[in-house]
TITOR-648158 format. One record per residue (C-alpha): residue in one letter; x, y, z. Coordinates in pm, whole numbers, plus 50000, padded with zeros to 5 digits. Each point is the difference from the previous one (the first is absolute). Layout:
REM TITOR-648158
AXYZ
...
***
This chain:
REM TITOR-648158
X185387492054595
X501065007950352
X502844975949975
X501245016549681
X499825033950170
X502284988050277
X502274980949768
X500675029449768
X501815022450253
X501964970550130
X501064991949653
X501135034649934
X502055000450322
X501614967749900
X500885014049662
X501695031150140
X502914981750161
X500214978649691
X500165031449786
X502655014750224
X501914967449984
X499724999249629
X501265036049987
X502944990750213
X500804970049791
X499575017849673
X501725032450126
X497045021949922
X499565031250215
X496985004050213
X498725033950119
X498555009650341
X498305033949993
X499845017050344
X496755014650125
X499865032350199
X497924996250311
X500255034750157
X501945032949999
X500165019350328
X501375034650072
X501825014350308
X499955037349944
X502245009350297
X502744977649867
X499145007449636
X499994962349952
X497994976649772
X499584963350099
X499204975149722
X498424966150076
X499694972549740
X499864962849950
X500944975249727
X497024979949895
X500404967349819
X503164992550199
X500184962050032
X503394997650172
X500445001650372
X502905024149958
X501315017849697
X502615027549955
X498635028249789
X500875035249888
X497325026649997
X500295032249802
X498005029650127
X499325031649804
X498735032850141
X498755028949790
X498995035150101
X497075020849882
X499434976449708
X500904963949936
X502385007849720
X502205021650232
X502064972550157
X502065013350292
X501084968350179
X500934964649893
X501264974650253
X500684962649997
X499114981950319
X501434965150060
X498414976850250
X498954964250063
X496314995049955
X498094973850187
X496774985649891
X497065022450071
X502285027150161
X499145037250014
X503065020949911
X500775035750116
X502155027749856
X500495035950121
X500925030749800
X500695035350128
X499045028749780
X502165030649982
X496895020549927
X497225001650257
X497304976249892
X497335026550065
X501255021149712
X499944976049704
X498474967049888
X502204969349953
X499374967149817
X501514965450071
X500214967249812
X502034967750038
X501204970049802
X502024969050085
X502624975349878
X501094966950144
X503595002750121
X500584965850149
X503094979449931
X497964968349999
X498315011049682
X501365011049666
X500555038049989
X497235020449841
X500555028049756
X496605016550017
X497845015850267
X496474991750074
X497255023349904
X499625032850195
X497355002850258
X497475027449953
X500935035550116
X499085009150352
X499405036850076
X501585014650311
X498715033750119
X499055018750314
X496895020249977
X500445035750130
X497725029849965
X501215035749989
X497915031250018
X500255024749712
X501795025950221
X502144975550203
X503424984049968
X501074965350115
X503654990850065
X501224964050012
X501574982750182
X498975013650338
X502574998950286
X502364977949805
X502694981350200
X503214993649808
X503754996750049
X502525026949932
X501314997649646
X496814985049859
X498025012749702
X496365010050031
X497385012349755
X497405025150117
X496664999449823
X497615029549980
X496334994949918
X498095032449968
X496515010849911
X498945013449666
X499845036350116
X503615002050129
X502945013849805
X503515013550060
X500864973050251
X503445004850166
X501754980050275
X503005003850232
X502154975150187
X500615019050321
X500955033649839
X501344986749670
X497665000049696
X499444966349829
X498724993349648
X498254970349844
X498514986449680
X496374999149897
X498684964549978
X496555010349881
X497755030050029
X499424995650374
X503064980050114
X503625010950024
X503044982050137
X503075013650185
X502954976850041
X502455005550287
X503294981049982
X502324992350290
X497935015750272
X502135012450291
X499314999250370
X499195034950130
X498284994150330
X498464971950198
X496725019649985
X499794995349620
X500355020349678
X497055021449892
X498605002649647
X497575028949952
X497985008349688
X497755028449901
X497765006849701
X497885027149853
X496264997950056
X500454975150287
X497724998750302
X502974996550236
X503155020450013
X502434970950037
X499994963049933
X502814977950124
X501494967650120
X502984989050211
X502844977349898
X501414982050304
X503584993149893
X501774975150225
X503704995250044
X501234968249839
X500074971450246
X503604989350054
X501314965450062
X501204995350361
X503775002550026
X502594984850237
X497584973050114
X501674977950263
X499204979450308
X502254992050300
X499854986350352
X501755008250326
X498524973150225
X498684972849760
X496495007750126
X499005027949770
X500915011649652
X500125036949942
X499395008449636
X500655035049869
X499935018249667
X500005034249842
X496405008149903
X500685027149749
X497695029349928
X496575001450161
X497194998149739
X497165012250222
X497535025349857
X497505023050165
X496204997949989
X500194962750071
X501014993349644
X502924977950102
X501554990150331
X503704993050055
X501224967849851
X499734969650225
X502574972350044
X499454962950041
X502504972250083
X499514964849875
X502234970750103
X499634972049746
X501294970450211
X497555005850282
X497315016049779
X499495028850246
X498775034649895
X500515029850232
X499145036049916
X502485025550139
X498875027550230
X503065021149912
X501175014249673
X503584987750034
X500204970750243
X498254969350134
X500734975650284
X499454963749910
X499604974950283
X501984967749959
X497534972250086
X501924970349864
X503494998250148
X500964972449763
X499455021749693
X503315014449878
X499125011749648
X497525027849933
X498545013149673
X498375034050042
X498085020349743
X499315036450083
X497195016149800
X499245037249981
X496575009049864
X497795030049933
X496925005049779
X502005002449682
X502644972850020
X501974974450204
X503744996050050
X501694969550155
X503494989050110
X501224966250125
X502844986850221
X501054965150104
X502474994750289
X501274976450267
X499205011550353
X503494992950136
X501465022549731
X497905029950102
X501095004550362
X500405036350115
X501564998550347
X499155023050287
X502595025850106
X502754989050243
X499445008050367
X501955004650327
X502745020149825
X502785012750232
X503215020249941
X503025001650229
X502815025349948
X503324983450068
X502355028949919
X500225031749792
X500304978549685
X498074967650082
X496404990050083
X498154966450023
X496424993949876
X497704970350096
X496454990649887
X497424971949980
X497774987949712
X496574983949957
X500904964949885
X498214966549951
X502864981850175
X503724993550006
X499754981349671
X498635030849828
X502885022149877
X499575037549951
X502215025649834
X500305033550184
X501455032249864
X501745024150240
X500545036349897
X501845028750168
X499215036249917
X501015034750112
X499415035349873
X502034993949683
X497884969749903
X500514962550006
X503554989950084
X499784962650080
X497814970849889
X500354963450103
X498014967349959
X499654975650290
X498434964750008
X497604996450292
X497894972450158
X498555015950313
X502345028850102
X503235016449884
X502555027750068
X502455021249802
X503065021050095
X500415034149832
X503605012449978
X501885029449847
X497465024450140
X500665037250040
X500205014750351
X497305023850119
X497644990249719
X496324991149996
X499134968149814
X496884981149896
X500214962149990
X497144980049851
X499284963949909
X497494981049781
X499604963349909
X498634976749729
X499664962849920
X503434987349909
X498774970049794
X497235016649795
X500655037450007
X496845019749939
X500205033450178
X501895016750283
X498225006450325
X499545035350132
X503005016950160
X500565001050374
X502195030150089
X502125010550297
X501995032150054
X503245003750197
X502995023650039
X503704993150037
X502055017850271
X502595027149931
X503684994649924
X502995023449974
X500185019949672
X501794980149735
X501095027749763
X502315030050045
X498545034649941
X500475018049670
X501705031850130
X501065031949822
X501025035150102
X500165036649906
X502835022150127
X500165037950007
X502375024750165
X498235023350243
X501575023450259
X503364982749976
X498674964750058
X498824971349787
X496224995650023
X499284963849913
X496434990949901
X499774962450036
X497194981349820
X498934963649978
X497254980949823
X497524979950206
X500494962550003
X497504978349821
X497664979850214
X501834968349905
X503295016550104
X498865017150320
X498624967250150
X497945021050240
X499135035750089
X503065022749988
X500195019550326
X503125021549957
X503205005649806
X503415000550167
X502785022349862
X503634997050110
X502465027349888
X503724991750014
X502685026849956
X502754984049793
X502575027250072
X499625004350375
X499944972050258
X496685010550151
X497154979150127
X497384992849731
X496865020850021
X496694981550015
X496675013749878
X496524984749993
X497295010149758
X496504987350063
X497954985249721
X498365009049768
X502685026949938
X502124992749695
X502875024150060
X501865022450241
X502495028949999
X503514999950152
X502565028150045
X503534987749933
X503485014950001
X501045006949638
X503634993250088
X499384963850099
X499004968249825
X497084979650131
X498514965549968
X496284997850072
X498204967450087
X496194997649973
X497784970950113
X496254994350027
X498514984750316
X496794981650082
X498914982350317
X502264970149930
X503275014949882
X501935022149758
X500604997549628
X503444996349839
X501705033950005
X500385023749706
X503245020049986
X500625034049841
X503405017150003
X500435037949993
X503445013249912
X501495033250112
X500455012149640
X497835027549862
X499264980649682
X500705009949645
X497885023149792
X498444985549685
X498215017149716
X496304995149957
X498934982549681
X496625003949835
X498014969149909
X496724995549815
X497374979950176
X496884983349865
X496544994850141
X501224966350129
X502995014350190
X503715007649960
X502824979949850
X503075006250216
X503484988949894
X503485008050133
X503664991349965
X501184971550223
X502025007550312
X503684993749965
X501234972850233
X497974975450203
X496395011250047
X497494984450235
X497165014949796
X498275032149902
X497235021450145
X497685023149807
X497965024150216
X497455027149921
X497205019950159
X496544987049923
X498455034650047
X502375026349868
X497635029250055
X499154990750358
X501965010150305
X499874963650099
X502404983449757
X498864964150063
X503414986149908
X499904968549789
X502924978049906
X500814968449814
X503014977950073
X501604981749708
X502684973749961
X503655006349910
X499564988749638
X497085023449930
X500625033849837
X496475009149895
X496474997350129
X496475012049927
X498385020150278
X496194998550001
X497565013850252
X496315008150020
X501035032850167
X501685013449684
X498005028649850
X500385020249678
X501625034150038
X501924990650317
X503794999050004
X501574969450162
X503624999750110
X501884967050016
X503314993050169
X502114969249928
X502314987450274
X502554972449992
X500354978050310
X503414986650086
X500804969150200
X500555022650302
X496345011049973
X501055035149895
X497795017449745
X501595021549729
X497935023749789
X500534991049634
X497435019749802
X497045023450021
X497234997849746
X496835020249969
X497014998849771
X496244999449949
X497664971749908
X498295025849781
X500995036249949
X497235025850012
X499785036249898
X501045024450278
X497285006750251
X501015035550091
X502005029449870
X502875017550180
X499565033350177
X501605027449791
X501595033050104
X500625027449745
X502435028949952
X499515023549711
X501555029949830
X498845021649713
X500954973949740
X500364966450179
X498284976650244
X501934975350216
X498114970750154
X501174980050302
X498474968050137
X500934973350248
X500034962549954
X497714978050209
X501024967750171
X500704971549760
X497884975950205
X496985021649922
X500615000849624
X497694977949797
X502764993749742
X503545010249915
X499965037049907
X501715004349663
X499715037949984
X497745030150030
X497875019549756
X499555037550036
X496975015249830
X499885037449934
X497285019749829
X499415036649920
X498135021349752
X502945001949759
X500374961949978
X503675004449908
X502074970650121
X503614999850110
X502304981349757
X500214971750255
X496234996650014
X497374987549764
X496385007849947
X497464975550130
X496314997950064
X498224990750323
X496444986950030
X497675028549920
X502165011549704
X502295020950221
X503235008649816
X503135003250211
X503774994750002
X501474967850136
X503544997350137
X501484966150077
X502394996450295
X501504965949929
X502234998350307
X497864988850298
X502615014350238
X499625035149856
X497645020050222
X500225034449837
X499165013849657
X500245034949851
X497945013049710
X501715029449832
X499235025849728
X496625008850148
X498135032649954
X500045026050283
X496765007650179
X498334968949851
X497784974650174
X501284964249978
X498554967750140
X502154969850082
X499504964550121
X502624973150093
X499304962650001
X502234968950013
X499754971749751
X500804962950008
X499804971049758
X496324996850092
X499175036449928
X500215034550153
X498515013950319
X496455012550046
X498815031949837
X500355028550247
X499205036650031
X502195024349809
X501765026350212
X499935035849869
X502985023350014
X500585034749851
X503505008849878
X501545032650124
X500365033349818
X503345005849828
X500805030450223
X498684985950321
X503524989750106
X501125036750002
X497145008950229
X501004971650225
X503585013150014
X498675032850137
X497284987050228
X501994972750164
X502745023050145
X497405025350113
X497964973150167
X503124987250168
X500915034450133
X496535006350137
X499984966350172
X503445007250144
X498855033650142
X496914983850153
X502124973150160
X502475025350141
X497205022150134
X498374970450161
X503304989350145
X500675035650137
X496365007550087
X500765005650367
X502725024649916
X497735018749755
X497265001550261
X502335014450259
X501315026349759
X496745010249834
X497324996450264
X501394990450342
X497714989850281
X499225025950273
X501784987350309
X498104991250316
X501875015550288
X498684975650253
X501024970349788
X503365013249895
X503134983350129
X501575034250056
X497975003750320
X501964973350172
X503215017149898
X498805033950124
X498794985950328
X503304982450046
X501755034049979
X497815013950277
X499305031849807
X496315007850018
X500385030549778
X500704977549707
X496434987450007
X497695020649788
X497025015150183
X497085017849851
X501095032350158
X503284997049814
X498305003849659
X500885032449823
X498145001849672
X501785015249708
X497465004349722
X496214997350014
X498024996049678
X496235001049990
X498934973149756
X496265005250006
X497855027250132
X496564989550110
X497245025750020
X497394994450265
X498465011450330
X502065007550299
X501354972050200
X497964986650284
X501004976150269
X498224967849924
X499984967850194
X497864971949877
X498295024649770
X499065025450272
X501495035050061
X501885004850327
X501675034449961
X497455017250221
X499554972250255
X503564990350070
X502815024450054
X503144983149890
X503195018549926
X502334986349752
X503444992550127
X502365028849997
X503265000249816
X502955017550155
X501435028449805
X503605006149936
X501525031750141
X500125027249759
X496954990449811
X497725028949941
X496844981749919
X498264967549989
X501654971749811
X497784982849742
X499924962550061
X498634973049761
X499384963350084
X500944974049726
X498914963649958
X503274984650122
X502775009650231
X502935017549837
X502545025150106
X501875030249878
X503364987349907
X501555034850010
X498675006250345
X501274966650120
X503355006849852
X500235034450165
X499454985150338
X496555014450061
X498044974150189
X496995020350097
X497115014449818
X500315033749836
X499175024750278
X497305025049955
X496595007450127
X497124981849854
X496775017349963
X496884982150081
X497714994349712
X496815019249994
X498124967550022
X502194985350271
X500714967649823
X499954972550247
X500484962549998
X496844992849807
X500345021449691
X499384980249681
X502814999549743
X497985015249715
X499055029850217
X503485001850135
X501555005549657
X497915030549934
X500905015150329
X503604990749963
X500195015149659
X498215031450107
X502015005450317
X503214990449832
X499555025249721
X499035026450256
X503024992150204
X502235003449697
X498465033249919
X500505013250353
X503524987350039
X501614998849661
X503424999250149
X499274974450263
X501604965949981
X497764971149917
X500214967450184
X498084967650025
X498514982950299
X499394962649960
X497214984750198
X498994963749982
X496354991749980
X499574971650240
X497014982150130
X497465019950189
X500835004750363
X496364995250084
X498414965749994
X496615011050119
X497375022549846
X501455021549728
X497555028050068
X500975005950363
X503675009050008
X501825010850319
X500925035850041
X503604991950077
X500664968649800
X502914978450105
X503104997349796
X499504977449695
X501284964650031
X502714991449752
X498804972449767
X502124972349862
X498975007549646
X500195031049790
X496815017949899
X499435025749731
X502105030750056
X498885035549926
X501985032249954
X498605027850226
X501085036449996
X502045009950299
X497585027450094
X497374973550073
X502114981050242
X500025005250374
X502235028450114
X502044977350214
X500954963350018
X501244983550306
X503504986749967
X499014968250164
X498164990749688
X502714992049751
X497434990149740
X496625016950013
X497054989049798
X497055021449911
X496764981549942
X498215015649708
X497234974549947
X497914978050217
X500124962649969
X497074999349773
X501675023149748
X503374982249970
***
């Protein structure tokens, strides 16, 4: 029994191969149904791993195809079908991974598998084996009724990927809404408590991640969320290469591309690893873009490197294979020297890093200056080399550099080694471009001589000065030499207009002088040419002219670059003899500026003949200002006058003027037309089409009417600016008759005034002559020269003719007052007496006046003395200190009394001068017998005193007696 129990399994095993063999022989298919061993889940990766085996497999190795189906929610909802081909070994456990696009926590999945033999050693099968049983795949999660779960959490993915967000929420939540950053996102409901939101082509926003926030009604928390860590796509390393300089190390380099590092330790920067397949060495790089590989086997010439870049999401690799001798990058040349041999030659020497004389290198020599590279040469080198540079420019800074490479297997040039040097100066190689301007001033030719600076390549050094030699062609005189120091580009010479000159100009540096430039100036005044208008463009002016008759050396076109400036900045362009047109362009040309061009022809004798004048604008503009207008008007016309302004200040060619006139009547002259200005102002417009006309008369106007006028020029670009209207009132019709009367009268009055002013001295002498001063009169000298003392007028010679009382003052009797105190009782002073003429029967009344005068009749009759007659003393005994106001009363009283007593008596005048007080001491204490008054040099106020008040007698020794009437304090 035991033996049969052992024999039965062995028999069965023996039959299985026989059955398989029979199937093979007969061509019958045999089926191997796989058996699922386990299904595991990796939630972070959203990955399902399936493990299975193939029981009943009798072959050691068999190629098979497995078909795997995955369903979601229920087994009938197939979402994935995949065929997996592999070689199955006997008793082998097989593995297969699948990533779900939906988080596994949100929904249940089911898996099953079947197989088919796919081996060429066996006849092909047309049917699958039976399916394995379904295996459920699910992750158990629990959610509270008022909570919300979001999957996946902190998902790491590459930019451009698709991701599905799953929401699992409790039974009490509703109105769930979510946002990606600030943008709302919407999903689909999978079941009553699960919804899905699919995001396609996720973009990188920040290395700190992209936030997804959700909120729901009736939730215990305000916000629920997760973070998507979107990584930049890992790039394949570019420009991967390796090279050596010393055959001891290999320096490998590459371009790493974008950094894929993320914050919060989600992902570090990608790392790089080098693998050399022939030696089997692995070396991680400590740098993102380079690695130094030590050469340990000098006999190895061929290398096969694989560079791998890796981060958490993917790997990228590149591979190179090379021969070491073909990847030699030499070190830069050394010991470079430069020797300047002359102003145009220099020699360069250098050494190289070489493996020996048998090793040939190729070196490249390059010469540069400020204008760029000018020379490049290749030189074969073993250990050292040299090169001669020629055709250099004097006084120029150069840069010479050299680099080398392997001549047999060129890989890469070495770095440059550079040296700078300068060439010495040489004499200028080019003659100056010279031109001139001539004007006649104060009878002499003023020559403004200009020249353009030499280019650096022409000057061959720093220009120090310019030499000018002036030769008079008509007179055998010694040439005149002038020096102009740089950087001046012109000078001024005064020349005789009657002579011809030849002028030589050279430029000088420290080495020598340039070839000379010659300009001839003839003694002719030059011919006048008409100015022609040309139209310019924004690019410049097209100038053309008629050719010069006879042999011409060339032509010159000159102009001022700044027409409005005082500084002309003369520009010129010299042209060949066969050229009769040119285009003048300049950055200095501006719209609205007039430019004047002159065309000269140059003869073989270097004389310049003016051929044409042309003027124009690059762009004409409307006038910038209006002319100043003067106006004359009558009762029925207005005449306007204005002056032209300088043509250089015109912004275009003036084609005419417009006169605007407005009034209340709005009646236009037949020459005018009605027009409207901005603001709906209606006025009359008159067009003056001749730009040379500077006057305009508007006729048939109304008298005594207010008119307003305005004058503006116009050009092709428009008319001048709007200005202020000037008001004028026409005259009355009869106003001219009034003018005919008033003008002659005004003229006569002015003539009389002028004549009176001219004869003012004569009028003054005739109408109101000055009272002569006897002491200042020139007649005194004449009288004294005649030795006749009787001709001199004395006071005693005065004989009054008529006495008129002008004012009678009523008041108290006169008292003698000195300094305000009475002295009549204290001091006994007798007034001076006046001698009486014989035959007089009574006292002679005498009156003192303000100034000396005389009785002409008495003087003429030969009476030289006072009128004789006794003088009665006044009752008050007027003395020297009687005040004038008191004196008048007394005088008047006594005088009238005297006239009453002596009606037939002759009246005369006594003239007494009031001089300074004879007393210099106390005014109150006067001497009883005062001394004679001192004659003063100046006249004081004179008074007229009746003769009866004077002293009865005057001594003859006193030719001029003065009576003091007031003290010093009363003068």
